[in-house]
C-alpha positions in Angstrom: 13.0 3.9 -19.8 10.3 2.0 -21.8 9.8 -1.7 -21.5 10.9 -4.1 -24.2 8.2 -6.0 -26.1 9.2 -9.2 -24.2 8.9 -7.5 -20.8 5.6 -5.9 -21.8 4.2 -9.4 -22.5 5.4 -10.5 -19.1 3.7 -7.6 -17.5 0.4 -8.6 -19.2 0.8 -12.1 -17.9 1.4 -10.8 -14.4 -1.7 -8.5 -14.6 -3.9 -11.5 -15.5 -2.4 -13.6 -12.8 -3.1 -10.9 -10.2 -6.7 -10.3 -11.5 -7.4 -14.0 -11.0 -5.6 -14.4 -7.7 -7.4 -11.4 -6.1 -10.8 -12.0 -7.6 -12.3 -12.6 -4.1 -10.0 -10.3 -2.1 -11.3 -7.7 0.5 -12.2 -4.7 -1.6 -9.6 -2.4 -0.2 -6.8 -4.8 -1.3 -8.3 -6.2 -4.5 -7.4 -5.9 -8.2 -8.8 -2.4 -8.3 -6.4 -1.3 -5.5 -3.5 -2.8 -7.4 -4.6 -1.1 -10.6 -4.7 2.3 -8.8 -1.3 1.8 -7.3 0.0 0.7 -10.8 -1.3 4.0 -12.3 0.3 5.9 -9.4 3.6 4.2 -10.1 3.5 5.0 -13.8 2.8 8.7 -13.0 5.8 8.8 -10.6 8.0 7.1 -13.2 7.4 10.0 -15.5 9.8 12.1 -13.4 11.9 9.4 -11.7 14.8 7.2 -13.1 14.4 3.6 -12.1 14.2 0.0 -13.4 10.7 0.2 -14.7 10.3 -3.6 -15.1 11.1 -4.1 -11.4 8.7 -1.4 -10.4 5.8 -2.7 -12.4 6.3 -6.3 -11.3 6.6 -5.2 -7.7 3.5 -3.0 -7.9 1.4 -5.7 -9.5 2.5 -8.4 -7.0 2.7 -6.3 -3.8 -0.6 -7.5 -2.4 -0.6 -11.1 -3.7 -0.7 -12.3 -0.1 -0.9 -9.5 2.4 0.1 -10.6 5.8 -3.1 -9.0 7.3 -5.1 -11.7 5.7 -2.6 -14.6 6.2 -2.3 -14.8 10.0 0.5 -12.2 10.1 2.8 -14.3 7.9 5.1 -11.7 6.3 6.9 -14.2 4.0 3.9 -15.7 2.2 3.7 -12.6 -0.1 7.3 -12.7 -1.3 7.2 -16.5 -1.6 4.1 -16.5 -3.8 5.5 -13.7 -5.9 8.7 -15.7 -6.3 6.9 -18.9 -7.4 4.9 -17.0 -10.0 7.9 -15.0 -11.4 9.9 -18.2 -11.7 7.1 -19.8 -13.6 7.3 -17.1 -16.3 11.1 -17.4 -16.3 12.1 -14.0 -14.8 15.8 -13.8 -14.0 16.7 -14.5 -10.4 18.2 -11.0 -9.6 14.9 -9.4 -10.6 12.9 -11.8 -8.6 15.0 -11.1 -5.5 14.6 -7.4 -6.0 10.8 -7.7 -6.3 10.7 -9.9 -3.2 12.7 -7.4 -1.2 10.4 -4.5 -2.2 7.3 -6.6 -1.1 9.0 -7.4 2.2 10.0 -3.8 3.0 7.3 -1.5 1.5 4.6 -1.5 4.2 4.1 1.1 6.8 4.2 -1.7 9.4 7.6 -2.9 8.2 8.9 0.7 8.6 8.2 0.6 12.3 10.9 -2.0 12.7 14.5 -2.3 11.4 14.9 -2.0 7.6 17.7 -3.9 6.0 17.0 -3.1 2.3 16.6 0.0 0.2 16.4 0.9 -3.5 14.9 3.7 -5.5 12.5 1.2 -7.0 11.2 0.5 -3.5 10.8 4.2 -2.9 8.6 4.5 -6.0 6.4 1.4 -5.2 6.1 2.5 -1.6 4.9 6.0 -2.6 2.5 4.6 -5.2 0.9 2.3 -2.6 0.8 5.0 0.1 -1.0 7.4 -2.2 -3.9 4.9 -2.3 -4.2 5.1 1.5 -4.8 8.9 1.3 -7.6 11.2 0.1 -11.1 10.1 -0.8 -10.1 6.6 -1.7 -8.0 6.3 1.5 -11.0 7.2 3.6 -13.1 4.7 1.8 -10.5 2.0 2.2 -10.1 2.7 5.9 -13.8 2.2 6.6 -14.0 -0.8 4.3 -11.3 -2.6 6.2 -12.7 -1.5 9.5 -16.0 -3.0 8.6 -14.3 -6.2 7.4 -12.7 -6.5 10.8 -15.9 -5.5 12.6 -14.3 -2.4 14.2 -16.1 0.6 15.6 -16.3 3.6 13.4 -15.3 5.9 16.2 -15.2 5.8 20.0 -14.2 9.0 21.8 -13.3 7.0 24.9 -10.5 5.1 22.9 -7.8 7.5 22.0 -5.4 6.8 19.1 -2.2 4.9 20.0 0.7 7.0 18.8 4.3 5.9 18.4 3.4 2.2 18.3 6.0 -0.5 17.8 5.7 -2.9 14.9 4.1 -5.6 17.0 1.7 -3.1 18.7 0.6 -1.8 15.2 0.1 -5.4 13.9 -2.1 -6.2 16.9 -4.1 -3.0 17.0 -7.8 -3.2 16.7 -9.0 0.3 17.6 -11.8 2.2 15.9 -11.4 3.2 12.2 -11.0 6.9 12.9 -8.0 6.2 15.1 -6.3 4.7 12.0 -6.1 8.2 10.5 -4.0 9.4 13.4 -2.0 6.2 13.8 -1.0 5.9 10.1 -2.8 7.8 7.4 -2.0 11.4 8.5 1.6 10.4 8.9 2.2 9.3 5.4 2.5 12.8 3.8 5.8 13.3 5.6 7.1 9.9 4.7 6.9 10.1 0.9 10.1 9.5 -1.0 9.6 11.2 -4.4 8.7 14.7 -5.4 5.6 13.6 -7.3 4.5 11.4 -4.4 4.9 14.3 -2.0 2.9 16.7 -4.2 0.0 14.4 -4.6 0.1 13.3 -0.9 -0.2 16.9 0.3 -3.4 17.4 -1.7 -4.9 14.2 -0.4 -3.8 14.8 3.1 -5.5 18.2 3.1 -8.8 16.5 2.0 -8.6 14.0 4.8 -8.1 16.8 7.4 -11.2 18.5 6.0 -13.1 15.3 6.2 -12.1 14.6 9.8 -13.1 18.1 10.9 -16.5 17.6 9.4 -16.8 14.1 11.0 -16.0 15.4 14.4 -18.4 18.4 14.0 -21.3 16.1 13.0 -20.4 13.6 15.7 -20.7 16.3 18.3 -23.9 17.7 16.8 -22.2 21.0 15.9 -23.2 20.9 12.2 
């Protein structure tokens, strides 16, 4: 379903708001990340039936205030999105849907109890998770690790598997551990056929990269 001219204009306004709001963001969660996720969502929408307006708004606003950069506050993102959407006179039911998507789309949230689901959430979640995979996913993992001053790798610190939500939020292990704690798990958590297909390709690339990394680390190649 295509957007109406009125909704297209609202999307343009939202894009500009996000570009300005994330102008100084950490580079793994900046406007370029949002744009890549937006492109992923549009690709998925070619084969999935959903409320396109809700999907596009949620994608554009999903990282407006990531809790990782706001002292773990998981409500600041939905709140900021709501304030902006009301300022451009989006109807309340759409705002509430967008806020629920933002609240429930992260990998971290999925480690707890989920109280909301929609097909629009499935699409936004897949679009975002695809940007955590493949070559870009690798770059983002090390960018964030550097931002948090984490070790690249420490063979004496094994990955923490099956973490609870709180354990995941408080984790500060080496960047390589993040591949095993999250990134390599995403392929099997995709919701849509398009998402699964792309995820498989990117997952395979990451496995190849990790094999090469370990080989070089151990002086084997």
